[in-house]
C-alpha positions as CSV (number, residue, x, y, z in Angstrom):
1,M,8.3,-27.1,22.0
2,N,4.6,-27.4,22.0
3,I,2.9,-25.8,18.9
4,K,-0.8,-26.0,18.8
5,L,-2.3,-26.6,15.4
6,P,-6.0,-26.3,14.3
7,N,-8.0,-29.5,14.1
8,D,-8.3,-29.2,10.3
9,V,-4.5,-29.1,10.0
10,L,-4.1,-32.1,12.3
11,Y,-6.7,-34.0,10.2
12,I,-4.7,-33.4,7.1
13,I,-1.4,-34.4,8.7
14,N,-3.0,-37.7,10.1
15,K,-4.6,-38.5,6.7
16,I,-1.3,-38.1,4.8
17,E,0.8,-39.9,7.5
18,S,-1.7,-42.8,7.6
19,A,-0.9,-43.3,3.9
20,G,2.8,-43.7,4.7
21,H,4.0,-40.2,3.7
22,E,5.9,-37.5,5.5
23,V,4.1,-34.1,6.0
24,F,5.0,-30.9,7.8
25,V,3.4,-27.5,8.4
26,V,5.9,-25.0,6.9
27,G,6.7,-21.4,6.3
28,G,4.8,-18.4,7.5
29,A,2.4,-20.2,9.8
30,I,5.2,-21.7,11.9
31,R,7.1,-18.4,11.9
32,D,4.0,-16.6,13.1
33,I,3.2,-19.2,15.8
34,L,6.8,-19.0,17.1
35,I,6.7,-15.3,17.6
36,G,3.2,-15.3,19.1
37,K,1.1,-14.3,16.1
38,Y,-2.0,-16.0,14.8
39,P,-1.3,-17.3,11.3
40,N,-3.5,-16.1,8.5
41,D,-3.2,-19.5,6.7
42,Y,-1.4,-22.8,6.9
43,D,0.8,-24.3,4.2
44,L,2.0,-27.9,4.3
45,T,4.7,-29.7,2.5
46,T,4.9,-33.5,2.0
47,S,6.7,-36.4,0.4
48,A,3.5,-37.4,-1.3
49,K,3.1,-36.7,-5.0
50,P,0.2,-34.4,-6.1
51,Q,-1.9,-37.3,-7.4
52,E,-1.4,-39.2,-4.1
53,I,-2.6,-36.1,-2.3
54,I,-5.7,-35.8,-4.6
55,D,-6.5,-39.5,-4.0
56,L,-6.5,-39.1,-0.2
57,F,-9.1,-36.4,0.0
58,E,-12.7,-36.1,-1.0
59,K,-12.3,-32.6,-2.4
60,S,-9.3,-31.0,-3.9
61,I,-8.4,-27.9,-6.1
62,L,-5.6,-28.3,-8.7
63,T,-4.0,-25.0,-7.7
64,G,-0.6,-25.6,-9.3
65,V,-0.1,-29.3,-9.9
66,K,2.7,-28.7,-12.3
67,H,4.7,-27.2,-9.4
68,G,3.4,-29.7,-6.9
69,T,0.6,-27.8,-5.2
70,V,-2.8,-29.1,-4.4
71,T,-5.4,-27.1,-2.3
72,I,-7.6,-29.0,0.1
73,P,-10.8,-27.1,1.1
74,I,-12.2,-27.9,4.6
75,E,-15.2,-26.1,6.0
76,G,-14.6,-22.7,4.3
77,S,-10.8,-22.7,4.7
78,N,-8.2,-23.7,2.1
79,Y,-5.0,-25.5,2.8
80,D,-2.2,-25.6,0.2
81,I,-0.2,-28.8,0.2
82,T,3.0,-28.9,-1.9
83,T,5.2,-31.9,-2.6
84,Y,8.8,-31.6,-1.5
85,R,10.6,-30.2,-4.5
86,V,13.9,-29.0,-6.0
87,E,13.8,-26.0,-8.4
88,S,15.8,-25.6,-11.6
89,A,17.4,-22.4,-12.7
90,Y,15.1,-19.4,-12.5
91,V,13.9,-17.5,-15.6
92,N,14.2,-13.7,-15.8
93,K,14.9,-13.4,-12.0
94,R,11.3,-14.4,-11.3
95,A,10.4,-18.1,-11.3
96,P,12.0,-21.5,-11.8
97,E,11.7,-23.0,-15.3
98,N,11.1,-26.5,-13.9
99,V,10.7,-28.3,-10.5
100,T,11.7,-31.8,-9.6
101,F,9.9,-33.7,-6.8
102,T,12.1,-35.1,-4.0
103,K,11.6,-37.2,-0.9
104,D,14.0,-35.1,1.3
105,I,12.5,-32.3,3.4
106,Y,15.9,-30.7,3.7
107,E,16.1,-30.2,-0.1
108,D,12.7,-28.6,0.0
109,L,13.6,-26.2,2.8
110,L,16.9,-25.3,1.0
111,R,15.0,-23.7,-1.9
112,R,13.1,-21.2,0.4
113,D,13.9,-17.5,0.7
114,F,14.7,-16.7,4.4
115,T,15.7,-18.8,7.4
116,I,12.7,-17.7,9.4
117,N,10.5,-19.1,6.6
118,S,12.4,-22.4,6.3
119,I,11.2,-24.0,9.6
120,A,8.9,-27.0,9.3
121,Y,6.9,-28.7,12.1
122,N,5.2,-32.0,12.6
123,P,3.5,-32.8,16.0
124,N,5.3,-36.2,16.0
125,K,8.7,-35.2,14.5
126,R,8.7,-31.7,16.1
127,L,10.7,-28.8,14.5
128,V,12.9,-29.3,11.5
129,D,15.2,-26.2,11.3
130,P,18.3,-27.0,9.3
131,F,19.2,-23.3,8.7
132,N,18.7,-22.0,12.2
133,G,15.6,-20.0,11.5
134,L,14.5,-20.2,15.2
135,E,17.8,-18.6,16.2
136,D,17.3,-15.8,13.7
137,L,13.7,-15.3,15.0
138,N,15.2,-14.9,18.5
139,K,17.9,-12.5,17.1
140,R,15.1,-10.6,15.2
141,T,17.1,-11.0,12.0
142,I,16.1,-11.5,8.3
143,K,18.6,-13.7,6.7
144,T,18.5,-15.6,3.4
145,V,18.8,-19.4,3.2
146,G,22.3,-20.0,2.0
147,N,24.0,-17.5,-0.4
148,P,22.0,-14.3,-0.6
149,N,23.3,-13.6,-4.1
150,E,21.9,-16.9,-5.3
151,R,18.5,-16.3,-3.6
152,F,18.1,-12.9,-5.1
153,D,19.3,-14.0,-8.5
154,E,16.6,-16.7,-8.4
155,D,13.8,-14.2,-7.6
156,A,14.7,-10.5,-7.4
157,L,11.5,-9.7,-5.6
158,R,13.0,-11.4,-2.5
159,M,15.1,-8.2,-2.0
160,L,11.9,-6.3,-1.4
161,R,10.3,-9.2,0.5
162,A,13.4,-9.0,2.9
163,I,12.6,-5.4,3.6
164,R,8.9,-6.1,3.9
165,F,9.6,-8.7,6.6
166,A,12.1,-6.5,8.4
167,T,9.4,-3.7,8.3
168,T,6.4,-5.7,9.4
169,L,8.2,-7.6,12.1
170,N,10.5,-4.8,13.1
171,Y,13.5,-7.0,12.5
172,N,17.0,-6.1,11.2
173,L,18.5,-7.3,8.0
174,D,21.5,-9.6,8.2
175,P,24.6,-7.6,7.0
176,K,25.4,-10.0,4.1
177,T,21.7,-9.9,3.1
178,S,21.8,-6.1,3.0
179,L,25.0,-6.0,1.0
180,S,23.6,-8.4,-1.5
181,I,20.5,-6.3,-2.0
182,V,22.8,-3.3,-2.8
183,E,24.7,-5.5,-5.3
184,N,21.6,-6.9,-7.0
185,A,19.3,-3.9,-6.8
186,E,19.2,-3.5,-10.6
187,N,17.6,-6.9,-11.0
188,L,14.3,-5.5,-9.6
189,K,13.6,-4.2,-13.1
190,Y,12.9,-7.8,-14.1
191,I,10.0,-8.0,-11.7
192,S,6.4,-7.1,-12.7
193,K,5.1,-3.8,-11.4
194,E,2.1,-5.5,-9.8
195,R,4.3,-7.7,-7.6
196,I,6.4,-4.8,-6.6
197,R,3.3,-2.7,-5.8
198,N,1.9,-5.4,-3.6
199,E,5.1,-5.5,-1.5
200,I,5.1,-1.7,-1.3
201,N,1.5,-1.6,-0.1
202,T,2.3,-4.0,2.7
203,I,5.2,-1.9,3.8
204,L,3.2,1.3,3.7
205,I,0.3,0.0,5.9
206,S,2.7,-1.6,8.5
207,D,3.5,-0.2,11.9
208,Y,6.9,0.9,10.7
209,P,6.5,2.3,7.2
210,K,9.2,5.0,7.7
211,R,11.8,2.3,8.5
212,G,10.9,0.2,5.4
213,L,11.0,3.1,3.0
214,K,14.3,4.3,4.4
215,M,15.7,0.8,3.8
216,I,14.4,0.9,0.3
217,S,16.2,4.1,-0.3
218,N,19.5,3.2,1.5
219,L,19.8,-0.1,-0.3
220,G,19.4,1.3,-3.7
221,L,15.9,0.0,-4.6
222,L,14.0,3.3,-4.8
223,K,15.1,4.2,-8.3
224,Y,13.4,1.0,-9.6
225,I,10.2,1.6,-7.6
226,F,9.5,5.3,-7.4
227,P,12.3,7.1,-9.3
228,S,10.4,10.4,-9.0
229,L,11.3,10.5,-5.3
230,I,15.1,10.3,-5.8
231,P,15.4,14.2,-6.2
232,L,13.9,14.6,-2.7
233,I,16.8,12.9,-1.0
234,A,19.2,15.4,0.4
235,F,17.2,18.3,-1.0
236,N,17.8,21.3,1.3
237,Q,14.6,23.3,1.7
238,F,16.2,26.5,3.1
239,N,13.1,26.9,5.2
240,R,12.8,27.6,8.9
241,Y,9.9,25.2,9.2
242,H,11.9,22.3,7.8
243,D,15.3,21.2,9.2
244,E,15.4,17.9,7.2
245,N,15.4,17.1,3.5
246,V,12.1,16.6,1.6
247,F,12.4,12.8,1.5
248,D,12.9,12.5,5.3
249,H,10.1,14.9,5.9
250,S,7.8,12.9,3.7
251,L,8.7,9.7,5.5
252,E,7.9,11.4,8.8
253,V,4.5,12.4,7.5
254,V,3.9,8.8,6.3
255,A,4.7,7.6,9.8
256,N,2.3,10.2,11.4
257,T,-0.7,9.1,9.3
258,P,-3.2,6.3,10.1
259,K,-2.6,2.9,8.5
260,H,-4.6,3.7,5.4
261,L,-3.1,3.0,2.0
262,H,-4.4,6.1,0.1
263,T,-3.5,8.4,3.0
264,R,0.0,7.1,3.3
265,L,0.6,7.2,-0.5
266,A,-0.5,10.8,-0.4
267,A,1.9,11.5,2.5
268,L,4.7,9.9,0.5
269,F,4.1,12.1,-2.6
270,H,2.7,15.3,-1.1
271,D,5.9,17.3,-1.5
272,S,7.3,15.4,-4.5
273,G,7.0,18.5,-6.6
274,K,9.1,20.7,-4.4
275,P,12.4,20.4,-6.3
276,D,10.6,21.5,-9.5
277,T,9.0,24.5,-7.9
278,F,11.9,25.7,-5.7
279,T,12.7,29.4,-5.5
280,V,14.8,31.5,-3.0
281,D,13.7,35.0,-1.9
282,K,16.0,37.9,-1.2
283,N,16.4,36.8,2.4
284,G,17.6,33.4,1.4
285,A,14.4,31.6,2.4
286,G,13.2,28.7,0.2
287,H,9.7,28.7,-1.3
288,F,7.7,26.2,-3.2
289,Y,4.7,28.1,-4.7
290,G,2.3,25.7,-6.4
291,H,4.2,22.6,-5.4
292,E,1.0,20.8,-4.6
293,M,0.0,20.9,-8.3
294,R,3.3,19.6,-9.5
295,S,3.3,17.0,-6.7
296,S,-0.2,15.8,-7.8
297,E,1.1,15.4,-11.4
298,I,4.1,13.4,-10.2
299,T,1.7,11.3,-8.1
300,I,-0.3,10.3,-11.2
301,E,2.9,9.4,-13.1
302,S,4.3,7.4,-10.2
303,L,1.2,5.4,-9.4
304,K,0.5,4.6,-13.0
305,H,4.1,3.3,-13.2
306,L,3.3,0.7,-10.6
307,K,-0.1,0.0,-12.2
308,Y,-2.3,1.2,-9.3
309,D,-6.0,1.0,-10.0
310,N,-7.8,4.2,-11.1
311,K,-9.7,4.7,-7.9
312,T,-6.4,4.7,-5.9
313,I,-4.8,7.1,-8.3
314,S,-7.7,9.4,-8.3
315,N,-8.0,9.5,-4.5
316,V,-4.3,10.0,-3.9
317,Y,-4.1,12.7,-6.6
318,T,-7.0,14.5,-4.9
319,L,-5.4,14.4,-1.5
320,V,-2.0,15.6,-2.7
321,K,-3.5,18.4,-4.8
322,N,-5.4,19.7,-1.8
323,H,-3.0,19.2,1.1
324,M,-2.1,22.9,1.2
325,V,-5.7,24.0,1.5
326,S,-6.4,26.7,4.1
327,V,-8.2,25.7,7.3
328,D,-9.8,29.1,7.7
329,I,-13.3,28.3,9.1
330,K,-14.6,31.8,8.2
331,K,-14.5,30.9,4.5
332,E,-17.5,28.6,4.4
333,N,-18.1,28.7,0.7
334,K,-14.5,27.6,0.1
335,I,-15.0,24.7,2.5
336,K,-18.1,23.7,0.6
337,K,-16.2,23.7,-2.6
338,L,-13.4,21.7,-1.0
339,I,-16.0,19.1,0.1
340,K,-17.3,18.9,-3.4
341,E,-13.8,18.5,-5.0
342,V,-12.3,16.1,-2.4
343,G,-15.5,14.0,-1.9
344,E,-16.9,13.0,1.5
345,D,-15.0,9.7,1.4
346,N,-11.6,11.5,1.3
347,L,-12.2,14.2,3.9
348,D,-10.9,12.2,6.9
349,S,-7.8,11.3,4.9
350,L,-7.2,14.9,4.0
351,I,-7.5,16.0,7.6
352,S,-5.2,13.2,8.7
353,L,-2.7,14.2,6.0
354,K,-2.7,17.9,7.1
355,R,-2.3,17.0,10.7
356,A,0.6,14.6,10.0
357,D,2.3,17.3,7.8
358,I,2.1,19.8,10.6
359,S,3.5,17.3,13.1
360,A,6.5,16.8,10.9
361,K,7.4,20.5,10.8
362,R,9.1,22.9,13.2
363,S,6.1,25.0,14.1
364,D,3.5,25.5,16.8
365,I,1.9,22.1,16.5
366,G,-0.6,22.6,19.3
367,L,-2.0,25.8,17.8
368,Q,-2.2,24.4,14.3
369,N,-3.8,21.2,15.5
370,K,-6.5,23.3,17.2
371,D,-7.2,25.0,13.9
372,I,-7.5,21.7,12.2
373,D,-9.9,20.5,14.9
374,L,-12.1,23.6,14.3
375,F,-11.8,23.0,10.5
376,K,-12.9,19.4,10.9
377,D,-15.9,20.4,13.1
378,K,-16.9,23.0,10.5
379,I,-16.8,20.4,7.7
380,Y,-19.0,18.0,9.6
381,N,-21.4,20.8,10.6
382,I,-21.8,21.6,6.9
383,L,-22.3,17.9,6.0
384,N,-24.9,17.5,8.8
385,S,-26.8,20.6,7.7
386,N,-27.9,18.9,4.5
387,E,-27.0,21.9,2.4
388,P,-26.5,21.2,-1.3
389,L,-22.9,20.2,-2.0
390,S,-23.1,18.4,-5.3
391,I,-25.0,18.5,-8.6
392,K,-27.3,15.7,-7.4
393,D,-28.4,18.0,-4.5
394,L,-29.6,20.7,-6.9
395,A,-33.4,21.4,-7.1
396,I,-33.3,20.8,-10.9
397,N,-31.7,18.2,-13.1
398,G,-30.7,17.7,-16.7
399,N,-34.3,17.0,-17.8
400,D,-35.4,20.4,-16.4
401,I,-32.7,22.1,-18.4
402,M,-33.6,20.2,-21.6
403,S,-37.1,21.4,-21.2
404,L,-35.8,24.9,-21.7
405,G,-34.6,24.0,-25.2
406,I,-31.0,23.1,-24.3
407,K,-30.2,19.7,-25.8
408,E,-26.5,19.2,-25.9
409,G,-25.2,17.0,-23.1
410,I,-21.9,18.9,-22.6
411,E,-23.8,22.2,-22.3
412,I,-26.2,20.8,-19.8
413,G,-23.3,19.6,-17.7
414,K,-21.6,23.0,-17.8
415,I,-24.9,24.7,-16.7
416,L,-25.4,22.3,-13.8
417,A,-21.8,23.0,-12.7
418,Y,-22.4,26.7,-13.0
419,L,-25.6,26.4,-10.9
420,L,-23.8,24.4,-8.2
421,E,-21.1,27.1,-7.9
422,K,-23.9,29.7,-7.3
423,V,-25.7,27.5,-4.8
424,L,-22.5,26.8,-2.9
425,D,-22.1,30.5,-2.4
426,N,-25.8,31.1,-1.6
427,P,-27.8,28.0,-0.6
428,S,-31.1,30.0,-0.7
429,L,-30.9,29.9,-4.5
430,N,-31.6,26.1,-4.5
431,T,-35.2,26.2,-5.6
432,K,-36.4,25.1,-9.0
433,E,-37.8,28.5,-9.9
434,K,-34.6,30.4,-9.0
435,L,-32.3,27.9,-10.7
436,I,-34.4,28.1,-13.9
437,D,-34.2,31.8,-13.8
438,L,-30.4,31.7,-13.2
439,T,-30.1,29.3,-16.2
440,L,-32.0,31.6,-18.5
441,R,-30.0,34.7,-17.4
442,H,-26.8,32.8,-17.8
443,R,-27.7,31.8,-21.3
444,K,-28.5,35.4,-22.2
445,E,-25.2,36.7,-20.8
446,K,-23.3,34.2,-23.0
């Protein structure tokens, strides 16, 4: 099997071999090459000790010498080189307490997570594949190296990584691996929220997010990631527009949105408040009045739980809160207020979310998509008209209001917000003279 490696990688291999050591390219790079993908990076493993690696190269970065890893920078790219190692017992289901260096490539590959990641390659020695990773690539199967219970007990995040690989590669989980995830699901609680979040993000922006999220639910991991979504599973909506439960509908909406993290998070949580707002009318039809508000509250709680950054939380909250907004193009002032609330950067995401939500319902999709197209056109016509849409677009500012004898910062902010509401309804009011007059009259009325 001919595997073509970059010249920089070949240079590293030749340098280490010339000093009398073994060296292989290992892990994700070989996996990706074998399935026809271009690797993002190249990791190497060697019989050389860290200091021996450092001595061979002009420049090196001590990335993790304690665990045997040295990084070699070459012309803008970094290459991690790790000494063959055996790992001791893991601490708190996360990381080994100690590592011991070895001269045996087999022992090093034995410690790895999945068979498809335990393939090593050297141009002279060819493939080293003691755990049949190539066979599993051909079978499109994610399977642990050795006993899955042991692998997941070592690092519980591997359960989520298994699902991530199955999702991004569109592979199946080996039955024993799946069963072991179910049996060890509770151990995910030992993993940091940041590590879990990063895996979830990769699943969400993949080509098959619905598949990955369904596996997370079916294998019992959801309660340790997004427990607020558990009530959605099997929740009957008693609504003629929905013939599936809220969770499955939400996954369908996720699948129908573009591969954009904020949009897909909003799709996942857009109906999360339905169980809390459920009512049934006299005809037996289910309703969820105000569910978008409850859903937006749940969104904040859930994203904070996984330690998402404030910008992500704010954007996703805004999308969820506004996903039920009317697309009536005749109400121009309401569209302007929507633009102000949502923000220009989130408008395309909101439109994509509404379109995906409609596509996941039993309704006249063609007609409603036409309404959304008209709504989108109206939004961009307003944006291109340069009409005032935010406080910074007003013909007066805080200094102008202070010159009227109003000094308190909070009061100035309230007045500017009041003036913007007036201008959104009537853009002709946006002159300095008219806004000052409005301010004085507003003060008198108070």
